[in-house]
C-alpha positions as CSV (number, residue, x, y, z in Angstrom):
1,M,-75.8,32.6,-120.3
2,L,-78.9,35.2,-122.1
3,S,-78.0,32.6,-124.4
4,F,-77.8,29.6,-122.9
5,R,-81.7,30.6,-121.4
6,D,-83.2,31.6,-124.4
7,A,-82.5,28.2,-126.1
8,E,-84.3,27.1,-123.0
9,L,-86.8,28.8,-123.5
10,D,-88.2,28.6,-126.4
11,R,-86.9,24.4,-126.1
12,I,-89.6,24.3,-123.0
13,A,-91.7,26.6,-125.2
14,A,-91.4,24.1,-128.4
15,S,-92.1,21.0,-125.9
16,T,-95.2,18.9,-125.3
17,D,-94.8,18.4,-121.6
18,S,-97.7,19.6,-119.2
19,P,-97.7,23.2,-118.1
20,M,-96.7,22.2,-115.0
21,K,-93.8,20.9,-116.2
22,Q,-92.8,23.4,-118.3
23,H,-93.2,26.0,-115.7
24,V,-90.8,24.2,-113.5
25,E,-88.4,23.5,-116.5
26,R,-87.8,27.3,-116.8
27,G,-87.9,28.0,-113.1
28,S,-84.4,25.5,-113.2
29,V,-83.0,27.1,-115.8
30,A,-81.1,29.6,-114.1
31,L,-80.2,27.1,-111.7
32,T,-78.6,25.2,-114.1
33,I,-76.7,28.8,-115.3
34,G,-75.4,28.8,-111.1
35,E,-74.7,25.1,-111.4
36,A,-72.1,25.5,-114.3
37,S,-70.5,28.6,-113.1
38,G,-70.1,28.7,-109.8
39,M,-73.3,32.2,-108.8
40,S,-75.8,31.3,-106.4
41,E,-79.7,31.5,-108.3
42,G,-79.7,35.1,-106.9
43,Q,-76.4,36.5,-109.0
44,V,-77.8,34.7,-112.2
45,L,-81.0,36.3,-112.2
46,Y,-79.3,39.2,-111.9
47,R,-77.2,39.5,-114.1
48,L,-79.6,38.2,-116.7
49,S,-81.6,40.7,-116.0
50,F,-79.4,44.2,-116.7
51,S,-78.1,42.3,-119.2
52,D,-81.9,41.7,-120.8
53,T,-82.2,45.2,-120.2
54,V,-79.3,46.4,-122.4
55,R,-79.6,44.0,-124.6
56,D,-83.0,45.2,-125.5
57,Q,-83.2,48.6,-125.1
58,S,-79.3,50.1,-125.6
59,P,-78.1,47.7,-129.0
60,T,-75.1,50.1,-129.4
61,T,-73.6,49.8,-125.7
62,W,-74.9,45.8,-125.9
63,E,-72.3,46.0,-129.3
64,A,-69.1,47.4,-126.7
65,F,-69.8,45.0,-124.4
66,V,-70.5,41.8,-127.2
67,D,-66.8,43.4,-129.1
68,G,-65.4,43.5,-125.9
69,R,-64.6,47.1,-126.0
70,I,-66.3,47.8,-122.0
71,D,-67.3,45.1,-119.5
72,L,-70.1,43.4,-117.3
73,A,-69.3,46.2,-115.0
74,R,-70.2,49.5,-117.7
75,V,-72.9,46.9,-118.8
76,R,-74.6,47.0,-115.5
77,E,-74.6,50.7,-114.4
78,I,-76.1,51.2,-117.7
79,G,-78.8,48.9,-117.2
80,H,-79.4,50.6,-114.1
81,T,-79.7,53.7,-115.4
82,I,-81.9,52.8,-118.2
83,D,-84.1,50.9,-115.7
84,Q,-84.8,54.8,-113.9
85,L,-85.4,56.4,-117.6
86,K,-89.2,56.7,-118.4
87,R,-88.6,57.9,-121.8
88,A,-87.9,56.1,-125.1
89,E,-86.5,59.1,-126.2
90,S,-83.9,59.4,-123.3
91,V,-83.1,55.8,-123.3
92,H,-82.1,56.3,-127.1
93,R,-79.8,59.2,-126.5
94,L,-77.6,57.3,-123.5
95,D,-77.7,54.2,-126.5
96,R,-75.8,57.0,-129.2
97,R,-73.5,59.0,-126.0
98,V,-72.9,56.5,-123.4
99,V,-70.9,53.9,-124.8
100,G,-67.5,56.5,-125.7
101,Y,-67.9,57.6,-122.3
102,A,-67.0,54.1,-121.0
103,E,-64.7,53.5,-123.0
104,T,-63.2,56.4,-121.9
105,H,-63.3,56.5,-117.9
106,T,-63.6,54.5,-114.9
107,V,-66.6,52.3,-113.5
108,A,-66.8,55.0,-110.4
109,E,-67.0,58.2,-113.3
110,L,-69.5,56.4,-115.2
111,R,-72.1,55.7,-113.0
112,A,-71.6,60.1,-111.4
113,W,-72.7,60.8,-115.5
114,L,-75.0,58.4,-115.8
115,K,-76.4,60.2,-112.9
116,A,-76.3,63.2,-114.1
117,F,-77.3,62.4,-117.2
118,V,-80.7,61.3,-115.7
119,R,-81.2,64.6,-113.8
120,R,-81.0,66.5,-117.1
121,V,-82.9,64.5,-119.6
122,E,-85.4,63.4,-117.4
123,A,-85.3,66.7,-114.7
124,D,-89.0,67.4,-114.4
125,L,-89.2,63.2,-113.4
126,A,-86.0,63.5,-111.1
127,V,-87.8,66.5,-109.3
128,E,-90.6,65.1,-109.0
129,R,-88.4,61.8,-107.4
130,A,-86.2,63.6,-104.7
131,D,-89.8,65.8,-103.5
132,A,-90.8,62.2,-103.3
133,E,-88.0,61.4,-101.4
134,R,-87.4,64.3,-99.3
135,E,-90.9,63.3,-97.3
136,R,-89.3,60.1,-95.8
137,R,-86.8,62.6,-94.0
138,Y,-86.3,60.9,-90.8
139,V,-83.5,60.3,-88.3
140,S,-82.4,56.9,-86.4
141,V,-81.0,55.4,-83.7
142,K,-79.5,51.7,-82.7
143,H,-77.6,50.6,-79.8
144,G,-74.9,48.0,-79.8
145,D,-72.6,46.7,-77.5
146,D,-69.8,47.4,-75.5
147,S,-71.8,50.9,-74.2
148,M,-71.4,52.1,-78.7
149,G,-74.4,53.3,-81.0
150,W,-74.9,54.6,-84.1
151,L,-76.4,57.7,-85.1
152,S,-78.0,57.6,-88.6
153,A,-80.2,60.7,-90.7
154,Y,-82.0,60.6,-94.2
155,L,-81.3,64.5,-95.2
156,P,-80.8,65.4,-98.2
157,S,-77.6,66.1,-100.0
158,H,-77.3,69.9,-99.5
159,E,-77.7,69.6,-96.1
160,L,-75.6,66.6,-95.2
161,A,-72.8,68.8,-97.8
162,A,-73.3,71.4,-94.8
163,I,-73.0,69.2,-92.2
164,E,-70.1,67.5,-93.3
165,D,-67.9,70.3,-94.1
166,R,-68.5,72.0,-90.9
167,Y,-67.5,68.9,-89.0
168,R,-64.8,68.2,-91.0
169,K,-63.2,71.8,-91.1
170,A,-63.5,72.8,-87.5
171,A,-62.5,68.8,-86.4
172,R,-59.2,69.5,-88.0
173,R,-58.3,73.0,-85.6
174,P,-58.2,71.5,-82.3
175,A,-58.5,74.7,-80.2
176,D,-55.7,73.0,-77.9
177,P,-53.0,71.7,-79.1
178,D,-52.2,69.8,-76.9
179,D,-55.5,67.9,-77.4
180,K,-54.7,64.3,-78.6
181,R,-57.9,62.8,-79.8
182,T,-57.8,61.3,-83.3
183,T,-59.4,63.4,-85.8
184,A,-62.0,60.5,-86.1
185,Q,-63.1,61.0,-82.3
186,R,-63.3,64.9,-82.7
187,E,-65.9,64.9,-85.3
188,A,-67.9,62.5,-83.3
189,D,-67.5,65.1,-79.7
190,L,-68.3,67.9,-81.9
191,L,-71.5,66.0,-83.4
192,A,-72.4,64.6,-80.3
193,A,-72.3,67.5,-78.3
194,W,-73.7,69.9,-81.5
195,C,-76.7,67.7,-81.4
196,T,-77.3,68.0,-77.4
197,E,-77.0,72.2,-77.1
198,S,-73.3,71.7,-75.2
199,D,-71.5,75.5,-74.8
200,A,-69.6,73.5,-78.5
201,S,-72.4,73.9,-80.1
202,T,-72.4,77.6,-80.3
203,S,-69.0,78.3,-82.3
204,A,-70.1,77.9,-85.8
205,I,-67.7,77.2,-88.5
206,D,-68.8,78.4,-91.9
207,A,-68.9,75.5,-94.8
208,N,-68.3,77.1,-98.2
209,I,-70.1,74.8,-101.1
210,A,-70.3,75.4,-104.4
211,V,-73.0,74.2,-107.3
212,T,-73.3,74.2,-111.0
213,V,-77.0,75.3,-112.2
214,G,-77.6,75.6,-116.1
215,A,-78.5,79.1,-117.1
216,D,-81.6,77.1,-117.8
217,V,-82.5,76.1,-114.9
218,L,-81.8,79.4,-113.2
219,A,-83.3,81.4,-115.4
220,G,-86.7,79.4,-115.2
221,F,-86.9,78.0,-118.2
222,N,-86.4,74.4,-116.9
223,P,-87.1,72.4,-113.6
224,G,-83.2,71.3,-113.1
225,F,-81.1,70.4,-110.6
226,A,-77.9,72.3,-108.2
227,E,-75.1,69.7,-108.9
228,S,-71.8,69.9,-106.3
229,S,-68.6,70.4,-107.9
230,D,-67.3,67.0,-106.4
231,G,-70.0,65.5,-108.8
232,R,-71.4,63.5,-105.3
233,W,-74.8,65.0,-105.1
234,A,-77.1,67.0,-106.5
235,V,-81.0,68.4,-105.3
236,P,-83.1,70.5,-107.0
237,A,-82.1,74.1,-107.6
238,A,-85.7,75.1,-105.8
239,W,-84.6,73.5,-102.6
240,I,-81.0,74.9,-102.6
241,A,-82.5,78.7,-103.1
242,A,-84.8,77.8,-100.5
243,V,-81.6,77.4,-97.5
244,V,-78.9,80.0,-98.9
245,G,-79.9,83.1,-96.9
246,S,-80.0,80.2,-93.4
247,G,-77.0,79.3,-91.8
248,S,-73.5,79.6,-91.4
249,T,-73.1,78.0,-94.6
250,F,-71.9,80.1,-97.8
251,W,-72.9,79.0,-100.8
252,H,-71.4,79.8,-104.1
253,R,-73.2,79.4,-107.7
254,I,-71.5,78.2,-110.8
255,V,-74.5,79.3,-113.8
256,V,-73.0,77.1,-116.6
257,D,-74.3,77.0,-120.7
258,P,-76.7,74.0,-121.3
259,I,-75.8,72.8,-123.7
260,T,-71.1,73.2,-123.5
261,D,-71.0,73.1,-119.7
262,D,-68.6,76.7,-120.6
263,V,-68.9,78.8,-116.7
264,L,-71.1,81.9,-117.5
265,A,-70.6,83.0,-113.8
266,H,-69.5,83.1,-110.3
267,E,-72.0,84.3,-107.4
268,Y,-72.5,84.1,-104.1
269,I,-75.5,83.4,-102.2
270,G,-75.6,83.8,-99.0
271,R,-76.0,86.7,-96.2
272,L,-71.8,86.1,-95.3
273,A,-69.0,87.4,-97.0
274,P,-66.6,84.6,-97.6
275,D,-63.3,85.4,-96.2
276,I,-62.1,86.4,-99.9
277,L,-64.7,89.0,-100.2
278,K,-64.3,90.9,-97.0
279,I,-60.3,91.1,-97.6
280,G,-61.4,93.4,-100.6
281,L,-63.9,95.1,-98.4
282,Q,-60.7,95.8,-96.1
283,F,-58.7,96.7,-98.8
284,L,-60.9,98.8,-100.8
285,H,-62.8,100.9,-97.5
286,G,-60.1,100.9,-94.9
287,T,-62.4,102.2,-92.1
288,C,-66.3,102.5,-90.7
289,Q,-68.1,103.1,-93.1
290,G,-70.4,105.9,-90.0
291,P,-69.5,109.5,-90.7
292,G,-66.5,110.6,-89.2
293,C,-65.2,106.5,-87.6
294,M,-62.1,105.6,-88.0
295,V,-62.9,102.4,-86.4
296,P,-60.1,99.4,-89.1
297,A,-62.4,97.5,-91.5
298,R,-60.8,94.6,-89.9
299,F,-63.4,94.6,-86.8
300,C,-65.7,95.3,-88.1
301,D,-69.2,93.7,-89.8
302,Y,-70.0,93.8,-93.2
303,D,-72.9,95.2,-93.6
304,H,-76.1,95.0,-96.5
305,R,-76.4,98.6,-97.9
306,I,-79.8,97.0,-99.6
307,P,-80.9,93.9,-97.4
308,F,-80.9,91.0,-97.8
309,P,-81.6,89.0,-99.3
310,Q,-83.2,91.7,-102.0
311,G,-80.0,92.7,-102.0
312,P,-77.2,90.8,-102.6
313,T,-73.9,89.9,-100.9
314,T,-72.1,90.7,-103.3
315,G,-68.6,93.7,-102.9
316,D,-70.8,96.9,-104.4
317,N,-73.8,96.2,-101.8
318,L,-71.5,95.8,-98.9
319,G,-68.9,97.6,-96.5
320,P,-68.1,97.9,-93.2
321,F,-69.9,98.8,-90.3
322,C,-68.9,99.3,-86.1
323,R,-70.5,97.4,-84.0
324,R,-71.8,100.9,-82.7
325,H,-72.5,102.2,-86.1
326,H,-74.3,99.1,-87.7
327,G,-77.2,98.6,-85.3
328,Y,-77.5,101.9,-86.2
329,K,-78.2,101.9,-89.1
330,G,-80.2,98.1,-88.2
331,H,-82.3,101.1,-85.9
332,G,-83.2,102.8,-89.4
333,L,-81.3,105.8,-87.4
334,L,-78.0,106.0,-90.1
335,R,-77.9,105.2,-93.7
336,W,-75.7,105.1,-96.6
337,T,-75.7,108.2,-97.8
338,T,-72.1,109.1,-97.2
339,R,-68.5,108.0,-97.8
340,L,-69.7,104.7,-100.6
341,Q,-66.4,105.0,-102.5
342,P,-63.9,105.3,-101.6
343,E,-62.2,109.5,-101.9
344,S,-59.3,109.8,-104.7
345,P,-56.2,111.2,-105.0
346,A,-58.1,114.5,-107.2
347,A,-60.7,115.1,-104.8
């Protein structure tokens, strides 16, 4: 298709026809290709567009396509990514690296890899686009036939992930064993209940969501993104930092080496303690840490010794307080001055 189009354009340019006829003939090239291939003009122009991009800007990719090592679907994804990149050096880096991955992975895996590539090599520009796009968030309602309709929301990915985790987890644990609704029906009913402030809206479900952040981004040396553990989404790291202390969602931050992607640390970054940490604290302390209190730790609240967010949600900054002593501590009447650690047998 490209070769035919280029030959036709050269022929038309070399002809002595009037400019108007040349213009019409150039416009009809896609139609001619479509008639021969069984595609519409739009389909032809679309394929020529991303193929042109790859052939002109990513010669390694184009060579792999011509040799039959990657197919047109992969060329399309690479072409779309080149259109997103704004710096020539970024395109050169992509050309050097992408074929090896494209040859050995599925189209879906390649698409996710390409999205991550754009976020990493042009993080500053990607953050600017994300911030601009966040300004366009909205909710819409469309009423359909048969007394039903659609509720749509265009929201930041990390908020959508928390919403999804919450309603999926809640819907799979029906309170009534005789509940005959499907999981999908329970999910829809829960979302409607939460949005309309019914009793169900008070039954918060903790969501556990992990994000991966480069050590250089976390240290503030470079702009960058926090990427979900499953690779489905990513948001500017600053967005996560702004929400980790609110709501019932619990965030796990996985810090990775920016060069090797090796995991350097795993941290909980939220006000609430995850279940596994609560169990560890129960085993460690046994009872409420109020002086002389013997309320079992499993019935206690988990209090930050140094208040959140200044103090982290970690084992050495958390401890069990029964509701009464927790209230005393919250009003400044009780401090962490006794029983900070369980007594040793030698003591």
